[in-house]
N, C-alpha and C positions, 0 to 999 in steps of 0.2 A: 504494500500500500504506500502510495506516495505521501510524503510528509505534507501537512497543511501549509497552504500559502500564508504569507504574512497577513494579508487582509482577512483570511479565514480565521487565523489564530487570534488576531486582534478582535474580531467580531465575537468569537466564542469567549474571549476573556471579558469583554464588556457584558456579555450575557451572564457570565458567572458572577460578576460583580453585582449586577442588578438582582440576580437571584439571591445572593448572599444578603444584600440589604433587605430584600423582601422577607426572607426567612427570619432575619434578625428582628424585623418589625413585628412579625407574627408572634414570635416567642415572647418579646417584651410585652406585647399586648395581652398575652395570656398569663405570663408569670407575674407581671406588675399591674394587675387591674386596679381600677379605682375601687377602693374599699367599699363594699355594699353598705348602705345606710338605710335606716327606717325613714320613710317619708313622713311629712307632716311635722307638727310640733306637739309637745306635751300640753295637755289642758287639764281641766278639772278631773278627767278620768284617771289621771296619774295618782290621785289621792284615794282611789278606790281599790279594793283587793283585786288580785288577779285570779281568775278562774279558768279552768280548762274550757275550751270551746271558743266561740266567737267573742272577740273583744268588742267592747262598746265603741261605737264610732265617735269620731270627734264631733263635739257640738259646735254649733255656729259661733263664730268669734263674737264676743261681746264688746261693747265700748270699753275703753281702758279703765275708767273708774269702777264700772260694774265688775269687770274681770278681776281687778285687784281685790274688791270686797269678797267676791266669790272664793278666790284663792285663800284669803285669810279665814273665811268661815269653814272651809272644807279641809284645809291642810292639817290643822291640829298642831301646828308649830308657829309660835309667835315670831314674826320677823324682828330681828334685833337691831336693824339699821335702816335708815331712810335714805342715806346717800352713801356713795362709794367713790373714793379716789384711788384709782389703779395706776401706780407708778411702775413702769417697766424700765429697768436698767439693763439694756441689751448687753448680753455677754458677761454679766457679773457672776463670777464663781461664788457659790455659797460659802466656801471656806474663807473668803476674804472678810466676811462679816461674822459667820457663826463658828469659825474654826474647823478643825478636822479631827475625827476620831476622839471626840470628847474634850479636846484641848482648845484653848482660846487661839484666835489668830495671832500673828506675829505682832510685836509691839508697834512696828511701823504702820501696819494696817489698822490696828486699834486706834492709834493716834490720828490716823487719816479720817476716821469717822467717829469722833468722840460723842456726838449727840446720840447717834444710833446705838452705840455701845452702852450708853447710860440708860436708854430705854430698855434694852435687853437685861442689863444687870439689875434694874429696879423692878422687873416683872411687868413693865408697861407695854412690852412687845413680846410676841412669841414668834420664834423663827424656826423654820424647817428646811432641811435639805430636800429639795424636790427633784426626784430622779426624772430626767427627761429621756424619752425614748428616741433612738436614732430614726431619721437623720436629725442631727442637732443644728438645724437652721431655723430662722425666725418664723417663717410662715406656718409650717406644720406645728411648731411649738405654740404659737398663738391659738391655732385651732384646738390644740389639746387643752389649753387652759380654759377656753371659752365654751367648747362643746363637750369636753370630757372624752372625746373619741381619739383613738390612736390613728394618726395620719398614715396614709400610704407611703411606701418607701420612695416612690418617684416624685413625691412632693418636694424632694431636694431639687429637682429640675423645675417644678412649677413655682418654686420659691422666687425665681427670677422673672416670673410672669404671672403674678397673683391674680386669681379670679375670685368672684364673689362666693362667699360661703353660703350655700343654700340649705345645709343641714340645720336641724334644730340646735339652737345655741343660746347661751345666757343673754347676750345682747339683744337678740330677737325677742326673748321672753320679757325682758325689761322694757323694751320698746312697746310691746303689746299692752303693758299695764300703764303706759303713759309716761315713762321716764324720759327726761330730756338729757341728751348726751353731748359731751364736748370732747373732741380728740385733738391732741397736740403732739406732733412728733412723727414717727415712722409712718409713711404713707401706706404701708401694708394694711393698716387698719381700714383706711378709706377704701382700698380695693376689696378687702374682705367683706366690708359692711357698707356698701354704697347707699347713700340716702338716709342713714340712721342718725347722723350727727347733726345737731342744731348748728354747731360751729366747728370748724376744723381748720387745721393748718399743718399740712403734711410736708415732710422732707424725704428725699430718697435715702434708703438705707444702704445702697450699694456703692456709693461714692465714698470709699473708706478712708481716703486721704484727709477728709475733713473731720477734725476732732473738736472744733470750736463752734462753728456756725450752727451745726445740727442741734446742739444743746441750747445755744443761746436763743434759737428760734422757738424753743419750748418755754424757757424760763422767762422770756420777755412778756409772756401773756399771764404769768402766775398772779401777779398782784391784782389785775383786773378780774380774773376768773374766780379767785378765792373770795373776792368781795361780792361777786354776783350771786344771786339766789335763784336763777332760772335754770339751773341744771341739777340733775340727780346723780349723774355719773360723769366723772372727769377722768379721762385717760391721758397720761403723760408718758410718752415713750422716748427715753433718752438713748441716743445711739453712740455718743462720744466715747464711752468706755470700751465698747466693742471695737470701734475704729482704732483706738489707742492700742488695743491688743493686736489687731491685724498689722499695724505698722511696726510696733516694737516688742510685742510679746507681753507676757504677764509681768515681767520685771522692767517694763519700759519706764524711763524717768518721768513720763507723763501720767503714769498710773496713779500715783499718790495724789497729785493735784486734782485729778479727775474724781477720785473718791471723796476728797474734801468737798468738791463742788456738789456731788450728790448728797453728801451729809447735810450741807447747808439747805438744799432743797427739801430734804426730809424734815429738818427742823422747822422750816417755814410752813410746811403742810401740817405738821403736828400742832403748831400754834393755831393754825386755822381751825383744826378739829376741835381744840379746846374752846374756841370761840363759838363754834357751831353747837357744842353741847350746852353752852350757856343760853343759847337761843332755842333750846329744846329740839335741836336737829341732831339725830344720832348719825354720826358719820364714821365710816370705817376706812382706814388707810391701809392699803395693801401695797407693799413694795416687793416686786417679783423680778426675776430674770428669766429670760427664755431659754438660756443654755449657759454653759460655762465656756472655758477655753483651754487649749493646751498651753504648754510653756511658750510655744512660738506664737500664741495669740490666735490660732485658727480654731475652727470647729466644724462640725458636720458628721463626725464619727461617733463611736460608742465608748470611748475611753471614760474612766471615772472623772477626769478633769472636764471633759466636754459635757457629760450628762449631769454634772453637779450644779443644778440651778437652785435658786433661793425663793422661798415664800415667807414673807414677814408680815404678820398681822399687828397693826398698831391701832388701839382703841377698844380692844376686847377687855372684858372684866376679869380675865384669867389672871390669877396671881401666881406667877411662877418665879421662884427665888433665883434660879440660875438656868439660863437657856442651855448650858452645856450638860446639865443633869437630866434633861428630858429623856425618858426612855423611848419616846415615840417621836424623835426629832427627824425622822426620815420618812418621807411620804413619796407618792408618785405625783408627777405634775398634773395628771388628769384629775386628781382628787380635789383640785381647787374648784372645778365646775359644780359638782353636787353640793359642796360646802357653801359656796357663795350663793347658790340658788336658794337654799333653805334659810340662809342668813338674811336674804333680801326679800323672801316671801314669794318666790316663783317656782314653778315645777322644775324638776331635774330634766335636762335635755334628754331626748329619747335615746340617743346613741352613746350616752355616757357609759364609760367602763370604770370610772373612778368611785371611790368610797369616801364617806365622811371622815374628815381629819379628826383624829382623837384629840380631845382637850378643847376644841373650839367651842363646843356647846355646853361647857361646864356651867355657865351662868344660867342655863335654862332649868326648869323644873325637871325632876326625874321622868315624869310622864311625857313631857315634850321631847326629852332626849331620846327615849325609846321610840316615840312616834317618828322622829327624824330618821332613826335607823330602819324602821319599818318601811318608810317611804323609799329609802335608798334600796332596800331589798326588793320591793315590788318592782321598782324601775329596772333593776338588773334581771329580775325574773322575766319581765316582758322582753328584754333584749335577748335573753337565752332562748326563749320560745321562738323568737323571730329568726335567730341564727341557726338553730338546731331543729330541723323538721321532726315532728313527732315528739318533741320534748314535752313531758307531762309530769307534773308534781301534784297528784290528786290529793295527797294528804299534807301538802305544804302549808295550807291555810287552816290547819286543824285548830279547833277551839277546845280541844280536849284538855281538861284541867288535871288529868291524871298524869303527873310528870315523874312518877316513880320509875327509877332506873334510867331516866333520860340523861342524868349527869354522867353516868358511866357508859353510855351508849357509844359504840364506835361506828363511825360512818365510813364504810368501805364499799368496794364494788366499782362499777364504771363511774365515769365522771358525772353522768346524769343522776345515777343513784346516790352518789355522794352529795351532790348539791341538793337534791330533794331531801335527803336525810338531814343535812345541816339546817336547811330552811325550816323544815318541820320542827326540829328541835328548838330553834330560836322562837318560832311562832308559839309553840307550846309554853315555853318559859315566859314569854311576854304575856300570854293570856292568863297564866297562873299568877304572875306577879300582879296583874290588874285585879284579879279576884281577891288576892290577899290584901291589897290596899283597900278594897271595899268591905273587907271582913274584919271583925274585931278579934277573931280567933287567932291565936298564935300557936303554931305547931313547930316541931323540930325539923320537918322537911321543907321548910319554906324556901322559896326561890328568891335569891337576893338580886338586887339591881345589877351588881357586878357580874353575876352569872349570866343574866339575860344579855347584857351588853356584850360580853365575851362571846356568847353564842351567835349573836348577830354578826359580829366581826369575823367569826370563823367562816360564816357563809359568804359575807361580802368579800373578804380577801381571797377566798377560793374561787368565787365566781369572777371577780375582777381579773385575777391572774390568768384564769383559763380563757376569758374573752380577749385579754391583751395578747396572749400567745397564740391564739387560734389562727391558723393559716387560712386565708380566704380560699374558697373553692377555686381550683384552677381548671380551665377547660383542657382536658388531656388531649383531645383531638387537635386543638389549636397549637398546643405545645409540640405535639408530634409532627404536625405539618410544618412548623417552623424549622425543626431540626432536620426533617427530610429535605426541605428546600435548600438549607445550608449544606447538607451532605452532597446534593446534586451539584451545587456550586463548587464545592471542594473537588469533586470528581472531575469536573471540567478543567479546573485549574491544574490538577495533577496530570491529566491527560496532555495538556499543553506543555507542561514542564518535561514530561518523559519524552515527548516528541522532539523537543529541542535537544535533549541529551542524545537521542538516537540520531538526529539529523547531523549534529556536529560532534562526533565522538572524539576527534583528535583535537585537544584543547591546549596542548603544551605550546609555550611561546617560542621555544628555541628548539627547532626540530633537528638541529645539527648534533645535539647530544644524543647519539643513537642509543646509548646505554640507558637513557631516561625515557625511551619511547613509551607511549601510552599503552596500557594493557587494560583488559576488562576486569582485572582483579581489584577488589576494594582495598583502598589504602587506609592507614590508621587515622588520618585526619578526617576522611569521609565517614568512617565508622563512628568516630567520636562525635562528630557533628550530628549525625543521624540519631545516635543513641542519646545524645544530649537533648535533642528536641523531644524525643519520646519520654525521657526521664522528667523533663520539665512538665510535660502534660500530666504524668502520673502524680507528680508532687502537688498539683493543684487540687487533688482530692482530699488533702489534709488541711484543716483550718490553720494549724500552726505554720505549715509551709507557705500558705497564702499570706499570712501576716508577716512572715519573714522571707518573702520571695527574693529579696536582694541577694541572699546568700546563694541561691540557685544560680542566678545570672553571673555573679562573681566567679563561681566555680566553673561554669560553662565557658566563659570568656577566657579566664586564665588557663583553664585546662586545654582548650583548643590551641592557644598560642604556645603552650608548653610542648604540645605535639609538633607544632611548626618548628619550635626551637630544636627539638630532637632530630627532626628531618634535616634541618640546616646543618647541624653538627655532623650528621652522617654523610652529607654530600660535599663537605668542604674538601676532603682529600681527592674525591673523584673529579671535582671541577678544576683542582690545581693541575691534575695530570692532563685533562682533556682540553684545557683552555688554549694552550699554545697551538694545538693542531687544528683548531676550528676558527681561530681569529682571522686568519688570512682569507678564508672562504667567506666569512661574514662581511669583511670589509669590501670584498669584490662585488657583493650583491647589494650593499646598502650604502647610501651616501654618508660620508663622514661628517658633513657639516650639520645635518639634522638627523640624529639617530632616533629611530622610532622607539627602540627599547634601550633602556640603560644597560651599560656593561658593568659586570660585577668584577671589580679588581681584587680578587682573592677570596670572595665569598663571605668575608667577615661583615660586610655591610648588612647582610641578611640577619646575622646574629645580633648585631647592634640594634637593628630596627625592632626585632622581636623583644629584646630585653627592655628597650625603651617603653614599649606598650605594656609589658608586665610590671615594670617599676611604677609607671604612672598609674596603672590600675590599682596597685596596692596603696598608693597615696590617696587615690580617690575613694578607695574602700574605707579608709579611716577618717575621711572628712566629715561624714555624718553617721551617727549611730541610727540607722534607719529602722524601718519596721515599726513594731508596736511594743515589744517586751523589753527592749534594751536602749530605749531612747534616753534614759537617765544616765547612761554611762558617759564618761568624758570622751570628747572627740575634738578634732581640729576646729570645727565651726564654733563650738562653745568657747574654746580658748580665744578665738578671734573676737567673739562678741564681748568678752571680758577685757580684751586688750584695749578697747576704746575706739572711738570713731576715727581718730587720726590713722590708726593702723589699718582699719577697714578701707578708708579712702585711698590710702597709699597702695594697698593691694589692688584696688579697682583701677586706679590710674595706671599702675604698672602693667596690669593685664591688658588694658586698652592699647597702650604703647606697644606691647609685645605683639598683640594680634595685628595691629596696623603694620608694624615693621615686618612681621613674618609674611603677611599678605603681599606687601609691596615687593619684598625680596623674591617671593615665588613668581610674581608676575614679571619682574625685571629679568630673572634668569631665563624666562621663556619668551621674553619680549622680541618681537620682530619689527620694532620701531614703527608700529602701526598706531593710528589714532585711537583705535578701540582699546588698546592696552593702556594708553595714557588716560583715556576717559575713566576706565575702571580704577586706576590708581588714584586719580583726583577724587573720585567719589568715595573711595575708602579713606583717604586722608581727611576730607571734609567731615565725613560721618564720625570718624574717630575723634576729631577735635570737638565736635558738638557733644559727643558722649562724655568726654572729659569735662567740658563746660557744665553739663547737667549735673554730673557727680559732684563737682566742686561747689556749685552755686545753688542748686535747687533740690538736691536729693533729700536733705533734711528739712527743707521748708515745706515739703509736701507737694504733690502733683497739682494741688488746687491753685498754686501760684501761677499767675498769668505767664510769667517768663518761662517757668518750667513746662507749661502746656505747649507754648510756642516752640521751645527748643525740641521737645519730644516729637512734635509733629514734623518739624524740619528733619529730624533724624529719620523718621519713617519715610518721608519723601525722598531723601537722598539715597537711602539704602534701596528702596524699591526701584527708583529710577536707574540706579547703577546696575542692578541685576537685570532689569528688564531690557535696558538698551544694549547691554552686553549680549544677552541671549538672542536678541533680534538682529543686531547688526553684525556680530562677529562672523557668521557664515558668509556674509557678502563681502567683508573687508579683508579677511585673512587671505594672503596670496594663494592663487590657484594656478598650477602649471598644467600644461596640456600633455597628458600621458600618451597621446596618439601621434606624436611627432618624433622624428629622430630615428636612430637605429633601434634594433631589437633590444640591445642592452639598455639603452636609455629608456625604452618603454618599460622594461622590468623595474628599473630604478624608480620611474615615475609612478608605478603601481604602489611602491612603498611610500612615495610622496603623497599619494592619495590618502593612504592610511594616516600618514603623519599629519596632514593638514586637518583632517577630521579630528584626529586626536588633539591637535593644538587647539582647535575650536572648543571641543568639549572640555578640555583642560581649563581654558580661559573662563568659560561659563561656570563650570563646577567650582573652580577656585574662587571666583568672585562671589558666588552664592555662599560658599563656606565661610569666607571672611566676613561678609555682610551679615550672615546669620549669627556669627559669634559676637559681632558688635551690637546687634539687636539684643542678644541675651545679656550682654554686659550692661545694657540700659534697663532691661526689665527684671532680671533676676535680683534676688536679695543680695546685698553687698557681700555676704559670706560666701556666695557662690561664684564670685568673679574668678578666683583661681581655678576652681573645678572646670569652668568653661574653657580655660586655657589648657588644662590637662586633657580634656576631651579632644580639643583641636590637635594637640600633640600626638595623642593616641591615633587619631585618624591619619595624620601625616605619616606617622611611623608605619601604620598598616599599608597605606598606599605605596610608600617607599619600598616596603618589602615585596609587595605583589608586583611592582613594576620591574624588579630585577630580572634580567633575561633568563637566568637559570632556575627561577622559582616556578615550579610546575604544580599548580593546584587546579582542580576543576573549578570552573567559574562559580558553580553553586556553592562550593565550600567558601570561596572568597566572599560572596554575598552574605552567606550565613554568618561568617566571622564578624562582618561589619554590623549585622543585625544584633548579634550577641553583645558587641561593644555598645551599641545604641541603647539596649535595654539595661545594661550594666550602668551606663551613664545616667539613665533615667532615675535609678535609685541612688546613684552617687550624688545627685543634685538635691537630695533630701526628700524625694518623693516616696510615697508608700502606697499601700492599697487601702488606706483610710481617706475619707474625704477631708479630714482635718488638715492634710498637708497641701491642699490646693492653695496656691498663693493668690488670694483675692486682691491684696493691695496692689501688686504689680499690674493687675489687669485694668487699672484705671490711669496708668501713666499716659499722659497726652490727651485725656478726655476731660472736657469741662463739665460734663453732666453724665448721668447714667445712661448707658445704651446696652441693652441685653445682648444684641448681636455683636457689637464691637468688643465689649468686655469679655464675651464668651470666646471670641477669636483669640484675644490676648491671653486669656487663661489657658487655652489649648496650646498656644505657642510657648508659654512659660513651662507648663507641665511636661510637654513632650519635646522640650528643647533638644535633648540628646538624640532621640530617635529621628527627629526631623533634620538633624545635622548629618547623621550617618547614612540614612536611606538615600537622599538625593545625591550624596557623594559617590554612590555606586557608578555614577556616570563617569567618574574619574578613574575607575578600574581600567587598566590598560587593555585595549582591544587585542585579541589573540588571533594568531593564524588559524584559519579554519579550512578544512579540505572540502571544497565544493567543486562543482563542475567547472566553474570559472572563478577567477579572482577579481575583485573590484579593481577598476570600475567597470569590467566586463559583466560581472554578475548582476542580476536584477537587484533593484534597491531593496525589495522585500527580503531577499536572502541576506543581504548585508545588515539590514535592521535586526533580523532575528538573531544573527550571530553577535551583534554588538550590544544591543540593549534588551534582547528577549529574556535572557536569564536574570538580568538586574531587575526586571519588572515582575516576572512570574515567581521567582524564588521568595521574595518577601510576601507576596500574596498567598502562596501556598503555606508558608510558615505561620502566617497570621490565621489562615483558615483552619489549620490544625489546632491551634490554641482556641480559636473561637468556637468551633464545633465541639471540641472536647470539653471545654469548660461549660458550654451550654448544657451538655448532657450531664456533667457533674452537678450543675446547679439544679437540674431537674431531679436528680437522685437525692440531693441534699435539701429539698424543699421543706422537709419537716425537721431539719437539723436545728439544734439549739442556736447555732451561730449563723443561720441563713440570712438574717437581716443585718447583723453586725459585721460579718466577715465576707461571706460569699456574694451577697448582693452588691456591696460597694466594689468588690473586685470585678464583678460583671460590668459595672458601669465603666471601670477603667479598661476592660477588654474592649468594650464598644468604642471608647475614645481612642484606644490603640488602633483599632480598625480604621477609624477616620484618618489617623496620622499616617498609617501605611498607604492608604489611598492617595493622600496628598504627596507623600514622597515618591511613590511610583508614578503618579501623574507628572511630576516634575521631570523624572528621568525619561518617561515616554515622550513627553512633549518636546523636551530639549533634543533628545536623540533623533526623533522623527523629523523635526524641523531642520536640524543641522544637516542630516543626510539628504533630505529633499532638496535643500538649497545647493549642496555640493553636487548632487547628481544632475540638477538642472544646469549648473555651470559647466559640468563635464560634458553634457550633451552639446551645449553651445560651443565649447572649445573643440569638440570632435568635429562639428560641422565646419568650423573655421579651418581645422587641420586638413579635412578632405578638400576644402575649397582651395 
């Protein structure tokens, strides 16, 4: 069977890519569905018992005043407050205020918030560590606090494009009873609850470089709003502390001043509450945070630092001597919704999975406390019946006063049986307790209040935990279809790769070394690369290996280059003997002025190149303690952070100078005194100067400074223009000789010249891209990553230097695989991990004057996959090899030449990525009920999807550059041939 033509191979590759995207979409649609929710809102029926059979339908909505009166009459729980001030301090870790593991915060943190600490120590405030479920980003956390529902995992993506919350929620309930609401701060509230606020002043939460104006825009309204009497709910969402974390981490010098600012706001609000009480208006002040932050100031994952949010109640009548002594100081973030609902006199939202916070209702009578627990139990029972078809608790509402033996009764069996047993036990205790209160007879077997409360909490905690962990039903057919489509895509790509290997079997660059001729036997480097890919896939089935994936890639990259080193040492003696016998023949066939392949003078350059890659890789390995479990260990980046800003700036400036100098030198050595080379060098020099200017003048002022925005945009423009003009113009400007004139010998020489000129063109485009990409990263990356960017560049140059040596004979797919390994190693070497917390949000706003989901998303991808997008496009720089075809270029068809030059560089990354994508998709399907499916495997899958996008971008660059360059050269060859015949 004839091998597929270039057009056919390209068409099938595009079909495979579209199938892969379609399959991925189907799987994501099935695996990450929008979490099902009960429709409608809770009404008066929520205060009635739950019976098997048809539930009572919702009654017609009443006017606000009538509805409020109806709720007060039927609820059986007296509302404790008439007004609520909800202050959200975005990103505030609870341990900053409440301490950790029973101990107080550090002295510096306590001194930063003296008023808040005095409230806690005097028992005037009660604080809780509120555990936030992943993903720990703002929008799903606000949903959890207001509706009590666990948000879907893909809300981490919707966080950047918030839509209105249509589910039953606390704000909707308060609006229905006539509450007037005012919102100041994060505009996410306005997007979630459009039309609910009487007054609003929102700011974007994504422009993280701003730490001042976002909070000033809230505080400037305080005096007027606290004096106003036309609101019942005041929401204040402060973003500055979260932005301080994104910029400088937990230990930023801006953190303590920001905490002091928040403490002053809390004092001002508390003074207003005292005034409200004097005016017979009961006002509750709640200070909460939506999530915590890592040491680096990021969030989104499931680490303790990120999920440690705070819930602080100020204005309760609870007398707690010491907040650190509370035995119940840890709650779930969703517990705020039912607690606030009953404190304010509205029904608990339908989809709530939270439970009443212990200690909050201590000021109520015993009867009202048990009634509140009963209402919470009924609400969860309704949710259980809705989520579990056929769920029935016929005896759960038992009014049997005979409680003998219930104290010792064990509730075992299935989860349905256990829940019914626990609820039946609590209901019986409650009924018995009420009978006892109405009776004057005292017996030894009386049910105490504490027993009844504990029975209710046993049911509530079990039901809440089960509902929170319950995996939504996944359509198996849809998941299977997605995997099947992706497998078809992989089969097509693999078919194309195998056809390339079959069509061009002889891939050595120096055919004069007869002893090194190609054989069909597998070599050690090929076996290691293939087994490494398979081993990496198998490692993804273990959660600990996913968390610490950087170790796998460091092993694969260093292991493969050690195999190269072994081969280089073995071949040095052979090359020393054979070099003298072949040099004369080589010189007779190739021009001495422009050598297509570099000569190896002794073979030791290969060893030095490999050693350079290995040594730099080891340095890169120690730069960041990546992953999840070992980030607390010392590394170079932590040392640099403590060394001070001067050291960091010096390393950044030195890195920029080194990159510019290296890029200019590489272009100068290859220069043909052409205008295009001069243009590329000028673009690199100007861009480098602007990057240094930005680092020295605007980096610490923040990207919100006008000068910083202007300089960053100029850098984007110069870098983009330099790469674009080089790629477009170089094939037309680089000299082209006519291979069809002169003697037979000159024609053979000019065939080599044809290779040489295409190689010179791709070298210029690839080198310009690599240098410009590194300069872009030196602008966007965190300051501690400046040197790692240089290390990655040196690793790339060392690899290309090794592969370009004439006597290095590796199959092209091995060379591409080695660069892919280095790209993934560098990805983790820059501090990335498989948790969402390591995504650098701050850098994604450099050069932006306002929030743009599209532009900031592109910058975030560029920062996160800086290494992979450096190494994949650089495969265009891999030296083109001799191939044995029916005719040699420029006689051969352009399609054959394209397949031999860039086919492997395009297909090999696609195949490698497809192997990981389809394998991890299958693993994720198997792990759908795993304990860590949402905290480990699901975030990793998002990274796999982003990795797929990055591979497509890199391959597209190689394909477009190679195809355009070859097309132009073949057109020019045709014109020269016509002139030659003329």
